[in-house]
ZAPABA-952445 format. One line per field, with one value per residue (C-alpha): z, y, x; residue number from 1. Coordinates in nm, 3 decimals. Layout:
# residues N
w = [Z ...]
v = [Y ...]
u = [X ...]
i = [NUM ...]
END
This chain:
# residues 727
w = [-1.861 -1.539 -1.302 -0.978 -0.643 -0.700 -1.019 -0.798 -0.562 -0.824 -1.192 -1.406 -1.479 -1.104 -1.040 -1.326 -1.184 -0.833 -0.953 -1.183 -0.911 -1.093 -0.878 -0.731 -0.454 -0.339 0.009 -0.191 -0.330 -0.089 0.271 0.428 0.247 0.279 -0.047 -0.047 0.273 0.293 0.446 0.191 0.246 -0.082 -0.043 -0.286 -0.176 -0.462 -0.445 -0.251 -0.403 -0.105 0.137 0.468 0.662 1.043 1.249 1.600 1.615 1.285 0.956 0.618 0.309 0.044 -0.321 -0.588 -0.836 -1.167 -1.409 -1.140 -0.948 -0.585 -0.568 -0.332 -0.182 0.120 0.271 0.646 0.859 0.996 1.000 1.258 1.308 1.119 1.012 0.685 0.638 0.304 0.146 -0.167 -0.313 -0.013 0.267 0.473 0.655 0.879 0.889 0.968 0.662 0.634 0.448 0.731 0.932 0.910 0.869 1.137 1.040 1.187 1.033 1.205 1.077 0.725 0.753 0.871 0.616 0.338 0.467 0.505 0.873 1.060 1.270 1.383 1.043 1.167 1.414 1.127 0.825 0.823 0.980 1.329 1.555 1.689 1.821 1.588 1.653 1.913 1.680 1.693 1.367 1.173 1.022 0.703 0.560 0.266 0.061 -0.296 -0.449 -0.815 -0.781 -0.928 -0.661 -0.374 -0.217 0.087 -0.006 0.171 0.275 0.451 0.118 -0.117 -0.255 -0.442 -0.488 -0.543 -0.185 0.029 -0.175 0.037 0.102 -0.053 0.195 0.013 -0.140 0.084 -0.145 0.157 0.133 0.442 0.547 0.863 0.826 1.118 1.266 1.138 1.395 1.469 1.222 0.925 0.604 0.344 0.068 -0.138 -0.495 -0.661 -0.984 -1.118 -1.404 -1.719 -1.537 -1.493 -1.197 -1.091 -0.881 -0.521 -0.292 0.049 0.316 0.321 0.691 0.773 1.101 1.008 0.712 0.615 0.629 0.310 0.031 0.097 0.123 0.220 0.508 0.847 1.101 1.414 1.739 1.826 2.165 2.475 2.810 2.877 3.208 3.125 3.328 3.485 3.145 2.980 3.276 3.233 2.861 2.767 2.963 2.801 2.453 2.507 2.332 2.675 2.727 2.650 2.358 2.224 1.970 1.882 1.524 1.463 1.179 1.372 1.119 1.130 1.484 1.604 1.472 1.667 1.607 1.264 1.125 1.234 1.295 1.647 1.755 1.925 2.262 2.221 2.123 2.422 2.642 2.434 2.246 2.520 2.781 2.554 2.458 2.831 2.923 2.646 2.790 2.490 2.561 2.257 2.017 1.655 1.444 1.076 0.936 1.069 0.881 0.673 0.360 0.086 0.001 0.259 0.050 0.098 0.487 0.532 0.331 0.069 0.293 0.185 0.519 0.675 0.982 1.023 1.234 1.030 1.101 1.053 1.435 1.564 1.601 1.696 2.054 2.070 1.906 2.173 2.442 2.295 2.322 2.676 2.779 2.651 2.834 3.149 3.111 3.074 2.685 2.427 2.098 1.779 1.439 1.090 0.907 0.529 0.382 0.089 -0.148 -0.170 -0.402 -0.718 -0.588 -0.739 -0.409 -0.284 -0.312 -0.681 -0.889 -0.590 -0.732 -1.096 -1.098 -0.962 -0.618 -0.368 -0.625 -0.902 -1.252 -1.420 -1.369 -1.355 -1.012 -0.909 -0.985 -0.815 -1.075 -0.822 -0.625 -0.885 -0.638 -0.653 -0.472 -0.264 -0.400 -0.094 -0.244 -0.214 0.123 0.171 0.106 0.329 0.597 0.552 0.619 0.904 1.077 1.031 1.213 1.496 1.496 1.579 1.845 2.021 1.980 2.045 2.266 2.033 2.142 1.812 1.434 1.224 0.879 0.596 0.278 0.351 0.084 -0.175 -0.059 -0.044 -0.402 -0.717 -0.914 -0.663 -0.868 -1.195 -1.507 -1.692 -1.831 -1.597 -1.341 -1.309 -1.132 -0.863 -0.914 -0.887 -1.127 -0.856 -0.737 -0.392 -0.331 -0.140 -0.090 0.075 0.292 0.416 0.497 0.709 0.880 0.945 1.059 1.313 1.430 1.495 1.638 1.897 1.957 2.022 2.196 2.485 2.514 2.160 1.917 1.544 1.349 0.978 0.756 0.552 0.341 0.211 0.357 0.358 0.623 0.939 0.944 1.321 1.364 1.488 1.240 1.399 1.313 0.952 1.002 0.915 1.287 1.350 1.685 1.545 1.213 1.115 1.044 0.714 0.622 0.945 0.875 0.522 0.601 0.903 0.744 0.441 0.666 0.892 0.591 0.469 0.569 0.851 0.648 0.430 0.700 0.749 0.398 0.506 0.864 0.845 0.732 1.100 1.206 0.942 1.121 1.385 1.146 1.118 1.432 1.596 1.274 1.366 1.650 1.521 1.570 1.461 1.257 1.175 1.027 0.823 0.501 0.584 0.631 0.329 -0.053 -0.075 0.169 0.395 0.786 1.009 1.096 0.719 0.641 0.877 0.718 0.829 0.997 1.248 1.558 1.359 1.233 1.584 1.730 1.456 1.500 1.888 1.829 1.587 1.815 2.101 1.865 1.781 2.146 2.253 1.944 1.986 1.880 1.988 1.883 1.663 1.581 1.376 1.520 1.481 1.464 1.847 1.860 1.527 1.312 1.030 0.755 0.627 0.728 0.547 0.624 0.550 0.842 1.215 1.321 1.374 1.743 1.760 1.698 2.062 2.140 2.011 2.259 2.021 1.935 2.301 2.356 2.113 2.264 2.610 2.484 2.339 2.661 2.856 2.601 2.647 3.029 3.016 2.778 2.998 3.328 3.229 3.156 2.979 2.703 2.630 2.792 2.540 2.236 2.026 2.167 2.092 2.454 2.513 2.280 2.262 2.045 2.212 1.923 1.584 1.337 1.416 1.088 1.110 1.420 1.330 1.686 1.796 2.137 2.250 2.561 2.645 2.883 3.060 3.290 3.614 3.840 3.573 3.540 3.211 2.992 2.757 2.465 2.295 1.987 1.816 1.465 1.383 1.478 1.682 2.049 2.155 2.461 2.386 2.570 2.583 2.710 2.988 3.073 3.454 3.698 3.901 3.860 3.555 3.590 3.276 3.264 2.935 2.714 2.413 2.442 2.770 2.769 2.864 2.503 2.328 2.364 2.521 2.851 2.743 2.909 3.205 3.513 3.593 3.527 3.496 3.699 3.521 3.522 3.495 3.149 2.890 2.592 2.332 2.454 2.805 3.123 3.239 3.049 3.103 2.911 2.842 2.679 2.369 2.271 1.895 1.731 2.047 2.210 2.578 2.781 3.089 3.345 3.600 3.933]
v = [16.002 16.181 16.221 16.038 16.125 15.810 15.981 16.259 16.020 15.839 15.867 15.562 15.571 15.565 15.292 15.084 15.133 15.024 14.706 14.610 14.651 14.947 15.239 15.397 15.584 15.371 15.536 15.849 15.677 15.418 15.449 15.760 16.093 16.418 16.507 16.854 16.838 16.469 16.189 15.910 15.559 15.382 15.015 14.750 14.409 14.143 13.876 14.090 14.138 14.356 14.581 14.733 14.984 14.922 15.244 15.141 15.041 15.211 15.031 15.207 15.004 15.087 15.128 14.933 15.145 15.072 14.868 14.781 14.474 14.472 14.845 15.014 15.359 15.476 15.831 15.869 16.167 16.215 16.076 15.781 15.434 15.167 14.798 14.635 14.353 14.190 13.937 13.733 13.386 13.255 13.377 13.685 13.814 14.119 14.305 14.628 14.835 14.882 15.203 15.375 15.377 15.647 15.600 15.427 15.553 15.901 16.197 16.115 15.754 15.895 16.153 15.884 15.627 15.872 15.975 15.616 15.662 15.472 15.243 15.030 14.975 14.664 14.873 15.042 14.799 14.445 14.302 14.426 14.319 14.637 14.805 15.098 15.343 15.103 14.798 14.507 14.389 14.389 14.675 14.607 14.822 14.768 14.963 14.955 15.297 15.218 15.052 15.174 14.968 14.741 14.507 14.265 13.927 13.605 13.339 13.605 13.773 13.462 13.604 13.875 14.195 14.405 14.364 14.517 14.770 14.986 15.359 15.528 15.735 16.025 16.017 15.753 15.471 15.296 15.159 15.081 14.948 14.837 14.517 14.472 14.130 13.970 13.834 13.582 13.316 13.492 13.401 13.692 13.816 14.138 14.173 14.453 14.628 14.769 15.023 14.990 14.793 14.464 14.246 14.046 13.724 13.765 13.869 13.769 14.059 14.175 14.264 13.973 13.813 13.473 13.238 12.921 12.586 12.530 12.471 12.701 13.055 13.299 13.536 13.479 13.741 13.677 13.856 13.905 14.081 13.862 13.829 13.740 13.595 13.651 13.965 13.824 13.728 14.068 14.248 14.053 13.972 14.276 14.127 13.783 13.945 14.137 14.061 13.936 13.694 13.309 13.271 12.926 12.884 12.578 12.624 12.454 12.373 12.339 12.102 11.836 11.866 11.594 11.463 11.347 11.009 10.980 11.208 11.520 11.833 11.943 12.234 12.552 12.434 12.086 12.257 12.482 12.171 11.923 12.151 12.405 12.153 11.974 12.287 12.392 12.038 12.068 12.391 12.612 12.972 13.045 12.874 13.013 12.933 12.888 13.130 13.096 13.396 13.222 13.054 12.853 12.584 12.349 12.291 12.651 12.589 12.930 13.133 13.227 13.394 13.552 13.631 13.835 13.931 13.577 13.313 12.985 12.815 12.479 12.484 12.700 13.038 13.371 13.323 12.978 13.109 13.368 13.091 12.906 13.219 13.278 12.922 12.948 13.264 13.123 12.847 13.100 13.059 13.341 13.301 13.439 13.440 13.406 13.712 13.732 14.089 13.994 13.847 13.695 13.432 13.482 13.301 13.464 13.539 13.711 14.054 14.033 14.294 14.356 14.631 14.548 14.719 14.652 14.774 14.594 14.480 14.646 14.658 14.572 14.213 14.320 14.485 14.288 13.921 13.654 13.418 13.166 13.136 13.260 13.508 13.886 14.152 14.426 14.788 14.915 15.260 15.305 15.459 15.253 14.928 15.010 15.108 14.783 14.579 14.793 14.782 14.408 14.359 14.565 14.370 14.043 14.208 14.388 14.165 13.840 13.933 13.780 13.834 13.898 13.860 13.670 13.833 13.589 13.624 13.979 13.946 13.911 14.243 14.440 14.386 14.453 14.203 13.925 13.602 13.796 13.812 14.131 14.309 14.136 14.409 14.784 14.969 15.220 15.593 15.604 15.316 15.062 14.736 14.826 14.843 15.172 15.133 14.784 14.917 15.215 14.970 14.741 15.044 15.177 14.841 14.802 15.153 15.112 14.769 14.865 15.206 15.081 14.750 14.719 14.417 14.244 14.129 14.130 13.884 13.904 13.595 13.780 13.567 13.838 14.078 14.380 14.616 14.702 14.458 14.464 14.821 15.080 15.276 15.591 15.475 15.396 15.028 14.832 14.810 14.447 14.309 13.995 13.846 13.484 13.379 13.200 13.210 13.026 12.776 12.709 12.691 12.457 12.226 12.195 12.097 11.855 11.664 11.578 11.243 11.319 11.218 11.526 11.772 11.882 12.044 12.252 12.328 12.698 12.663 12.606 12.917 13.157 13.276 13.425 13.687 13.857 13.717 14.064 14.255 14.178 14.026 13.686 13.374 13.054 12.875 12.508 12.570 12.384 12.482 12.257 11.940 11.931 11.930 11.651 11.794 11.508 11.509 11.641 11.279 11.181 11.458 11.297 11.074 10.730 10.442 10.469 10.543 10.786 10.969 11.007 11.111 11.354 11.511 11.544 11.701 11.947 12.050 12.085 12.309 12.510 12.571 12.698 12.919 13.283 13.357 13.275 12.926 12.798 12.440 12.311 12.044 11.693 11.782 11.763 11.396 11.319 11.219 10.990 11.115 11.467 11.681 11.607 11.868 11.619 11.403 11.393 11.379 11.033 11.034 10.661 10.683 10.794 10.414 10.384 10.480 10.684 10.914 10.951 11.038 11.322 11.452 11.432 11.623 11.907 11.942 11.954 12.199 12.436 12.409 12.449 12.746 12.911 12.842 12.958 13.333 13.294 13.108 13.371 13.713 13.817 13.639 13.960 14.105 14.012 14.024 13.711 13.493 13.381 13.122 12.885 12.661 12.734 12.610 12.231 12.116 11.791 11.681 11.866 11.989 12.333 12.490 12.820 13.003 13.179 13.458 13.644 13.947 14.001 13.702 13.477 13.151 13.098 12.798 12.628 12.420 12.147 11.977 11.684 11.622 11.305 10.952 10.916 10.932 11.178 11.274 11.631 11.919 12.247 12.587 12.714 13.076 13.033 12.805 12.550 12.283 12.276 12.082 11.883 12.017 11.857 11.568 11.469 11.111 11.048 10.733 10.917 11.081 10.756 10.783 10.552 10.748 10.840 11.161 11.321 11.174 11.491 11.758 11.835 12.035 12.282 12.234 12.501 12.385 12.666 12.568 12.743 13.069 13.024 12.960 12.694 12.387 12.041 11.708 11.616 11.313 11.389 11.111 11.051 11.290 11.486 11.813 11.869 12.184 12.270 12.538 12.690 12.560]
u = [-5.604 -5.679 -5.384 -5.426 -5.262 -5.037 -4.905 -4.783 -4.610 -4.389 -4.348 -4.333 -3.965 -3.881 -4.143 -3.997 -3.650 -3.765 -3.946 -3.652 -3.390 -3.220 -3.291 -2.963 -3.147 -3.430 -3.462 -3.543 -3.851 -3.962 -4.071 -4.239 -4.208 -4.397 -4.553 -4.733 -4.938 -4.954 -4.736 -4.714 -4.572 -4.446 -4.364 -4.243 -4.340 -4.292 -4.554 -4.814 -5.152 -5.276 -5.093 -5.207 -5.012 -5.047 -5.026 -5.087 -5.453 -5.521 -5.498 -5.466 -5.520 -5.255 -5.339 -5.159 -4.950 -5.098 -4.876 -4.611 -4.691 -4.580 -4.566 -4.811 -4.878 -5.076 -5.159 -5.101 -5.221 -4.868 -4.526 -4.532 -4.399 -4.573 -4.572 -4.683 -4.912 -4.903 -5.141 -5.104 -5.114 -5.325 -5.089 -5.026 -4.720 -4.633 -4.315 -4.145 -4.059 -3.684 -3.735 -3.903 -3.567 -3.318 -2.933 -2.738 -2.387 -2.303 -2.136 -1.801 -1.810 -1.878 -1.586 -1.339 -1.455 -1.405 -1.082 -0.949 -0.856 -1.122 -0.909 -1.186 -1.369 -1.543 -1.745 -1.920 -1.906 -2.019 -2.349 -2.436 -2.722 -2.863 -3.165 -3.246 -3.524 -3.663 -3.659 -3.426 -3.266 -2.937 -2.753 -2.553 -2.286 -2.042 -1.795 -1.883 -1.810 -1.854 -2.184 -2.511 -2.716 -2.627 -2.873 -2.850 -2.982 -3.041 -3.300 -3.495 -3.573 -3.545 -3.217 -3.415 -3.200 -3.511 -3.639 -3.344 -3.161 -2.932 -2.887 -2.574 -2.378 -2.249 -1.907 -1.771 -1.875 -2.046 -2.394 -2.609 -2.939 -3.110 -3.336 -3.568 -3.616 -3.285 -3.039 -2.773 -2.728 -2.880 -2.701 -2.651 -2.455 -2.441 -2.600 -2.409 -2.528 -2.218 -2.147 -2.356 -2.612 -2.402 -2.510 -2.208 -2.182 -2.314 -2.045 -1.957 -1.923 -1.561 -1.621 -1.850 -1.799 -1.910 -1.949 -2.127 -1.947 -1.742 -1.825 -2.115 -1.982 -2.241 -2.166 -2.345 -2.455 -2.256 -2.208 -1.842 -1.858 -1.806 -1.642 -1.284 -1.147 -0.777 -0.699 -0.382 -0.246 -0.320 -0.153 0.169 0.197 0.409 0.706 0.646 0.683 0.998 1.320 1.455 1.172 1.182 0.961 0.910 0.627 0.422 0.292 -0.045 -0.290 -0.600 -0.764 -0.498 -0.343 -0.575 -0.897 -1.215 -1.356 -1.514 -1.218 -1.403 -1.213 -1.194 -1.401 -1.255 -1.390 -1.238 -0.902 -0.931 -0.881 -0.689 -0.446 -0.408 -0.323 -0.085 0.109 0.121 0.254 0.512 0.657 0.589 0.508 0.287 0.058 0.077 -0.221 -0.202 -0.468 -0.813 -0.964 -1.236 -1.108 -1.290 -1.018 -0.882 -0.576 -0.476 -0.429 -0.600 -0.324 -0.585 -0.856 -1.181 -1.339 -1.068 -1.294 -1.441 -1.292 -1.329 -1.660 -1.471 -1.414 -1.697 -1.836 -1.648 -1.765 -1.604 -1.285 -1.278 -1.315 -1.020 -0.794 -0.924 -0.841 -0.487 -0.427 -0.564 -0.298 -0.028 0.001 0.006 -0.186 -0.037 -0.230 -0.091 -0.216 -0.228 -0.240 -0.043 -0.305 -0.654 -0.806 -1.000 -1.313 -1.638 -1.781 -1.456 -1.303 -1.209 -1.382 -1.594 -1.819 -1.751 -1.414 -1.071 -1.154 -0.943 -0.681 -0.483 -0.638 -0.311 -0.199 0.166 0.091 -0.219 -0.176 0.040 0.161 0.281 -0.045 -0.295 -0.423 -0.484 -0.271 -0.425 -0.391 -0.198 -0.195 -0.555 -0.643 -0.959 -0.782 -0.491 -0.746 -0.926 -0.615 -0.477 -0.813 -0.818 -0.499 -0.638 -0.966 -0.806 -0.587 -0.876 -1.174 -1.012 -0.720 -0.480 -0.124 0.032 0.032 0.277 0.263 0.289 0.498 0.631 0.888 0.627 0.479 0.804 0.916 0.733 0.937 0.880 0.889 0.847 1.055 1.169 0.870 0.619 0.630 0.591 0.875 0.799 0.797 1.177 1.228 1.312 1.167 1.059 0.683 0.667 0.290 0.331 0.619 0.395 0.109 0.327 0.478 0.125 -0.002 0.288 0.248 -0.120 -0.096 0.168 0.016 -0.332 -0.295 -0.047 0.180 0.133 0.405 0.427 0.653 0.756 0.806 1.058 1.303 1.536 1.792 1.550 1.693 1.522 1.232 1.237 1.356 1.089 0.908 1.036 1.385 1.302 1.223 0.910 0.823 0.789 0.881 1.055 1.161 1.168 1.532 1.491 1.862 1.955 1.673 1.787 2.161 2.128 1.870 2.098 2.390 2.204 2.062 2.415 2.580 2.815 3.115 3.067 2.973 3.329 3.326 3.006 3.107 3.029 2.679 2.601 2.807 2.725 2.399 2.608 2.754 2.407 2.231 2.210 2.085 1.729 1.522 1.510 1.297 1.444 1.161 1.116 0.770 0.506 0.677 0.968 0.765 0.533 0.537 0.783 1.037 0.982 0.944 1.219 1.304 1.302 1.549 1.808 2.079 2.172 1.993 1.712 1.936 2.128 1.818 1.675 2.021 2.080 1.736 1.793 2.125 1.986 1.721 1.980 2.183 1.876 1.750 2.108 2.140 2.059 1.706 1.353 1.220 0.935 0.850 0.565 0.346 0.442 0.814 0.827 0.772 0.962 0.666 0.783 0.567 0.561 0.251 -0.085 -0.345 -0.619 -0.555 -0.444 -0.081 0.042 -0.006 0.013 0.397 0.418 0.383 0.745 1.013 1.227 0.937 0.852 1.214 1.223 0.897 1.049 1.353 1.157 0.969 1.293 1.455 1.168 1.212 1.594 1.548 1.286 1.459 1.816 1.818 2.148 1.970 1.717 1.771 2.032 1.897 1.917 2.240 2.603 2.710 2.497 2.709 3.059 3.227 3.467 3.526 3.370 3.640 3.686 3.539 3.735 3.541 3.222 3.211 3.075 3.125 2.976 2.877 2.551 2.554 2.270 2.288 2.478 2.435 2.303 2.487 2.659 2.565 2.810 2.674 2.880 2.739 2.899 2.766 2.939 2.838 3.159 3.189 3.471 3.669 3.704 3.865 3.677 3.784 3.561 3.466 3.513 3.686 3.479 3.216 2.991 2.672 2.552 2.194 2.096 2.238 2.042 2.189 2.004 1.812 1.496 1.533 1.614 1.993 2.247 2.324 2.673 2.785 2.968 2.803 2.629 2.902 3.265 3.518 3.741 4.129 4.385 4.482 4.475 4.253 4.055 4.230 4.093 4.287 4.037 3.923 3.776 3.781 3.427 3.250 3.061 2.822 2.787 2.544 2.466 2.431 2.537 2.468 2.689 2.597 2.838 2.729]
i = [1 2 3 4 5 6 7 8 9 10 11 12 13 14 15 16 17 18 19 20 21 22 23 24 25 26 27 28 29 30 31 32 33 34 35 36 37 38 39 40 41 42 43 44 45 46 47 48 49 50 51 52 53 54 55 56 57 58 59 60 61 62 63 64 65 66 67 68 69 70 71 72 73 74 75 76 77 78 79 80 81 82 83 84 85 86 87 88 89 90 91 92 93 94 95 96 97 98 99 100 101 102 103 104 105 106 107 108 109 110 111 112 113 114 115 116 117 118 119 120 121 122 123 124 125 126 127 128 129 130 131 132 133 134 135 136 137 138 139 140 141 142 143 144 145 146 147 148 149 150 151 152 153 154 155 156 157 158 159 160 161 162 163 164 165 166 167 168 169 170 171 172 173 174 175 176 177 178 179 180 181 182 183 184 185 186 187 188 189 190 191 192 193 194 195 196 197 198 199 200 201 202 203 204 205 206 207 208 209 210 211 212 213 214 215 216 217 218 219 220 221 222 223 224 225 226 227 228 229 230 231 232 233 234 235 236 237 238 239 240 241 242 243 244 245 246 247 248 249 250 251 252 253 254 255 256 257 258 259 260 261 262 263 264 265 266 267 268 269 270 271 272 273 274 275 276 277 278 279 280 281 282 283 284 285 286 287 288 289 290 291 292 293 294 295 296 297 298 299 300 301 302 303 304 305 306 307 308 309 310 311 312 313 314 315 316 317 318 319 320 321 322 323 324 325 326 327 328 329 330 331 332 333 334 335 336 337 338 339 340 341 342 343 344 345 346 347 348 349 350 351 352 353 354 355 356 357 358 359 360 361 362 363 364 365 366 367 368 369 370 371 372 373 374 375 376 377 378 379 380 381 382 383 384 385 386 387 388 389 390 391 392 393 394 395 396 397 398 399 400 401 402 403 404 405 406 407 408 409 410 411 412 413 414 415 416 417 418 419 420 421 422 423 424 425 426 427 428 429 430 431 432 433 434 435 436 437 438 439 440 441 442 443 444 445 446 447 448 449 450 451 452 453 454 455 456 457 458 459 460 461 462 463 464 465 466 467 468 469 470 471 472 473 474 475 476 477 478 479 480 481 482 483 484 485 486 487 488 489 490 491 492 493 494 495 496 497 498 499 500 501 502 503 504 505 506 507 508 509 510 511 512 513 514 515 516 517 518 519 520 521 522 523 524 525 526 527 528 529 530 531 532 533 534 535 536 537 538 539 540 541 542 543 544 545 546 547 548 549 550 551 552 553 554 555 556 557 558 559 560 561 562 563 564 565 566 567 568 569 570 571 572 573 574 575 576 577 578 579 580 581 582 583 584 585 586 587 588 589 590 591 592 593 594 595 596 597 598 599 600 601 602 603 604 605 606 607 608 609 610 611 612 613 614 615 616 617 618 619 620 621 622 623 624 625 626 627 628 629 630 631 632 633 634 635 636 637 638 639 640 641 642 643 644 645 646 647 648 649 650 651 652 653 654 655 656 657 658 659 660 661 662 663 664 665 666 667 668 669 670 671 672 673 674 675 676 677 678 679 680 681 682 683 684 685 686 687 688 689 690 691 692 693 694 695 696 697 698 699 700 701 702 703 704 705 706 707 708 709 710 711 712 713 714 715 716 717 718 719 720 721 722 723 724 725 726 727]
END
């Protein structure tokens, strides 16, 4: 058979690999290439019977490559921009050939990606709407180092992986392509041909900025850039996040805080008004969001994310999420995000065996599988995976102006034997249980976050006594700004759930937290985990009849707000919701028609105000000089008395808590002589109590008591907390 010019353009093995979607370097074959003295365009257009290359006003009819349907070749007189017009099956369509465009990623991007030090990974990976070589479209880039071929697929190419195979970028393992004409709202996934030719399930984009509404799970091209109007907040937020600041956090699950008519979830824009206004009115300083990184299963509450770079579409687009954060800032509220670097779900479209190998996770289940949650654990020791996570933390802080990250399940990351029996885990290189790689990741995340973004805060949910969680990395710590005080939460809830008659035998569960209160920068958390899965609501935990339950809860909140440590309260707890939290429905807002529930809500609002307005209650939250026991040992009466002190010139506050249902006339020692105003009493009628108290205050007497020269006889209502401030 006589050789034709097409035979010199492409051999049959390469042609077969192209049409079968097996070719590992499609850009080396398709598009414009100089062959000898000629410029030749080779194009693969499945379904086309004829193909024309449009070069300005000139048209060049391409020749079909024999035996390979959809494959065409055309000679051009020079290398020049062109479009393609295809005809077939009674229709015609024009488009820009993606194979005529050069790479988008630069050499420095390639270098940093390969080194695993690209701090802003999202700027180069994912899907970006760009103008490239004078044409608008979307640039796609994804890390899949062990793939033989990667294609972007979607409605735009009828999910055919042969149509838009990507260009491999050297040794980085990154694949990229520019698809002209695609823009906002395009749905897509990656089809990955792994080793030995296996094509796995279609994968969502690990750095995708948007997703379809669940249960659909394709990635969606979204713009993330946008304007903010929060300059005043950004200039002042560093002071609001210091250990001296009053920090009171309202923890929220956006899907169930409140529902719209028809049981619809509220949008980010609706939440920007309703939630932001409510939290501001209640006097909290911050909103903490349960994870909004896109997740497939509602029942995970967001703690099993797949789209780490995508705000969940359940409430709107990235731009609308930005507007929510902006609205909070303009109301003087910070926004914290629950961040989940500890694990990810096994959903087929997710990160698991992403390129046909254990890429993001460990291959060995003893290191890479969470038995408790049936999830996969990131391989923190792999530089690209660590870079992916650290960059993700920075992404939320920079792109959405979030004020901080609360890192979930830190204990599960720190220990290789977390929730594992002997033989089910692999020791570290020194034979121990500490996960050195996870520790290094958390340190790097905190160093980068604090180093790159001014004024933010990071918070660890860490349930063990791991040392130095909130110590700077430069001093050997993990580098978090704050740590949840899980020990305090467990001890005090265990105590307050007991019938008052037995509390005398457990008196020091309420005082034990002061033995280690200064070891970390603590936040006192009453979180979602305490009011779900059969644990009952905060109100339901309280012993006794109705009045005792409400009084107990008010007294407990009074104890909490006067205790050293920043505050966190889960939604619904602020008005004593009767039922435990259900993520499938709205909070029981109708209970605010009942006076006792309104009373608890009013108390929390006033606790936030008193905490914020009295420096003694917050400025030394993390320092021993801000706290002094006056009476910690009166187990028989279940009474606790302590003083909170600020800086020079700050009025001292004395808190007295009576945790029995008995009214008492009780003498307390006072740090100073003079009149002490009663600034808060949880038995006030406004809060649902009986207005028993001290008629606005007490004046000290020269009667030695509790080791102090001055004292006063005070009225302690049953099950109450009373605050006095030096006038």
